[in-house]
LUMLODO-928040 format. One line per field, with one value per residue: x, z, y of N, C-alpha, C in turn; residue number from 1. Coordinates in pm, whole numbers, plus 50000, padded with zeros to 5 digits. Atoms other than C-alpha are relative to their C-alpha. Layout:
N
n_east = [X  ...]
n_up = [Z  ...]
n_north = [Y  ...]
ca_east = [X  ...]
ca_up = [Z  ...]
ca_north = [Y  ...]
c_east = [X  ...]
c_up = [Z  ...]
c_north = [Y  ...]
seq = [NUM  ...]
***
This chain:
91
n_east = [50084  49928  50027  49885  49999  49873  49933  49861  49920  49882  49916  49863  49906  49873  49950  50010  50104  50139  50045  50142  50038  50143  50030  50143  50026  50077  50093  49995  50082  49988  49867  49892  50029  49903  49958  49915  49905  49909  49864  49988  49986  49966  50084  49979  49984  50119  50051  50117  50086  50102  50110  50019  50144  50049  49892  49962  49874  49986  49870  50004  49873  50001  49991  49983  49958  50023  49917  50020  50082  49985  50047  49929  49976  50108  49953  50101  49983  50083  50018  49975  50093  50089  50143  50073  50045  49882  50004  50112  50095  50063  49940]
n_up = [50000  49999  49875  49948  49854  49947  49910  49961  50036  49916  50042  49950  50103  49979  49862  49954  49902  50040  50085  49997  50111  50033  50132  50025  50090  50122  50007  49881  49997  49873  49985  50011  50065  50083  49910  50055  49898  50047  50007  50058  49904  50078  49991  49887  49877  49912  49968  49913  50046  49907  50067  49923  49978  49893  49901  49988  50066  50051  50054  50138  50069  50136  50093  50136  50005  50130  50034  49926  50067  49940  49860  49920  50052  49993  49933  49965  49863  49952  49856  49932  49887  50002  49979  50126  50011  49986  50088  49964  50111  50027  50114]
n_north = [49884  49873  49929  49926  50006  49947  50094  49981  50117  50020  50111  49991  49956  50069  49996  49862  49968  50011  49890  49965  49913  49998  50056  50024  50112  49979  50113  50087  50121  50072  50057  49904  49872  49929  49893  49894  49958  49896  50057  50134  50110  50118  50119  50090  49922  50003  49867  49989  49892  49951  49931  49876  49978  50088  50013  50140  50034  50136  50033  50046  50016  49947  50113  49947  49860  49939  49885  49878  49901  49867  50000  50100  50135  50098  50122  50099  50048  50110  49990  50125  50007  49883  50019  49986  49861  49915  49883  49914  49996  50129  50068]
ca_east = [50000  50136  50170  50406  50479  50740  50997  51322  51591  51854  52150  52507  52684  52955  53171  53089  52851  52474  52325  51987  51821  51470  51311  50977  50816  50688  50516  50425  50298  50272  50625  50818  50844  51013  51204  51358  51670  51880  52192  52304  52263  52415  52223  52200  52237  52001  51784  51527  51237  51019  50686  50658  50277  50224  50557  50595  50930  51022  51345  51424  51697  51786  51718  51746  51927  51804  51937  51977  51705  51668  51485  51713  51809  51540  51582  51380  51327  51202  51052  51173  50939  50638  50282  50030  49921  50277  50214  49890  49700  49459  49648]
ca_up = [50000  49910  50240  50362  50726  50910  51092  51283  51158  51396  51290  51392  51059  51106  51414  51446  51680  51669  51391  51409  51102  51014  50719  50568  50376  50020  50047  50352  50398  50680  50618  50562  50360  50093  50311  50214  50413  50389  50438  50255  50457  50331  50254  50542  50795  51091  51160  51413  51282  51506  51359  51464  51434  51672  51865  51815  51716  51516  51419  51056  50803  50478  50202  49898  49819  49530  49396  49558  49459  49542  49868  49980  49930  49845  50074  50108  50470  50594  50941  51179  51465  51434  51554  51272  51342  51336  51041  51183  50858  50755  50533]
ca_north = [50000  50342  50521  50791  50715  50927  50712  50732  50493  50352  50135  50061  50118  49856  49896  50265  50444  50413  50627  50806  50958  51074  50897  50801  50521  50516  50176  49963  49609  49357  49230  49552  49870  50074  50317  50652  50733  51051  50834  50523  50202  49877  49560  49310  49594  49556  49859  49966  50173  50387  50493  50858  50849  50555  50572  50193  50040  49731  49559  49492  49424  49602  49348  49575  49898  50108  50432  50767  51013  51381  51295  51008  50645  50389  50087  49768  49667  49331  49363  49092  49174  49397  49418  49381  49740  49876  50110  50246  50180  49905  49663]
c_east = [50090  49963  50127  49987  50134  50059  50135  50071  50121  50078  50142  50098  50138  50040  49988  49889  49860  49959  49849  49973  49849  49983  49850  49985  49931  49888  50016  49918  50027  50143  50114  49958  50106  50029  50083  50086  50091  50145  49995  50020  50020  49900  50048  50025  49869  49963  49886  49923  49903  49900  49969  49852  49949  50099  50039  50128  49999  50140  49984  50140  49984  50020  50021  50042  49984  50095  49971  49919  50020  49956  50065  50016  49875  50057  49882  50030  49903  49990  50017  49904  49915  49858  49930  49950  50116  49991  49886  49901  49941  50063  49908]
c_up = [50000  50126  50049  50152  50048  50103  50044  49971  50092  49944  50047  49895  50017  50146  50060  50102  49942  49921  50015  49884  49987  49861  49983  49905  49874  49991  50130  49974  50133  50027  49991  49930  49899  50076  49923  50115  49945  49989  49943  50111  49916  50017  50115  50132  50080  50038  50101  49951  50110  49919  50083  50023  50119  50115  50026  49921  49956  49943  49858  49944  49859  49905  49857  50010  49858  49977  50092  49913  50070  50146  50086  49929  50013  50055  50027  50137  50026  50150  50062  50116  49999  50027  49866  49977  50003  49916  50031  49886  49982  49874  49960]
c_north = [50123  50075  50068  50006  50056  49903  50058  49869  49995  49882  50025  50049  49939  50005  50140  50021  49982  50125  50020  50095  50002  49941  49990  49883  50048  49897  49921  49875  49931  49956  50100  50127  50036  50128  50102  50052  50110  49951  49860  49898  49873  49887  49913  50073  49990  50143  49988  50122  50037  50081  50124  50033  49920  49986  49854  49976  49855  49982  49949  49986  50058  49883  50045  50145  50049  50115  50117  50096  50134  50004  49892  49868  49915  49870  49908  49945  49886  50014  49862  49980  50125  49956  50020  50142  50099  50127  50094  50021  49861  49940  49891]
seq = [1  2  3  4  5  6  7  8  9  10  11  12  13  14  15  16  17  18  19  20  21  22  23  24  25  26  27  28  29  30  31  32  33  34  35  36  37  38  39  40  41  42  43  44  45  46  47  48  49  50  51  52  53  54  55  56  57  58  59  60  61  62  63  64  65  66  67  68  69  70  71  72  73  74  75  76  77  78  79  80  81  82  83  84  85  86  87  88  89  90  91]
***
């Protein structure tokens, strides 16, 4: 479902410090999302998304990295643990 959901993205970025960035989704479904991130995140990187509308968080993994557009990097995220209502929309 096309849905723009504002999120906070957290990830380690290798052996470095924990990174926090604002982002948003282009598409959401029960299993994950097409995420837009202002920073490049590598495939297989574990992330934690916080839905800023519901304040709920879920763990996921980057499974696909697209190209960088004017508004950020397109990233495919598979959610590893999320409530069925995580996105706050009826799927």
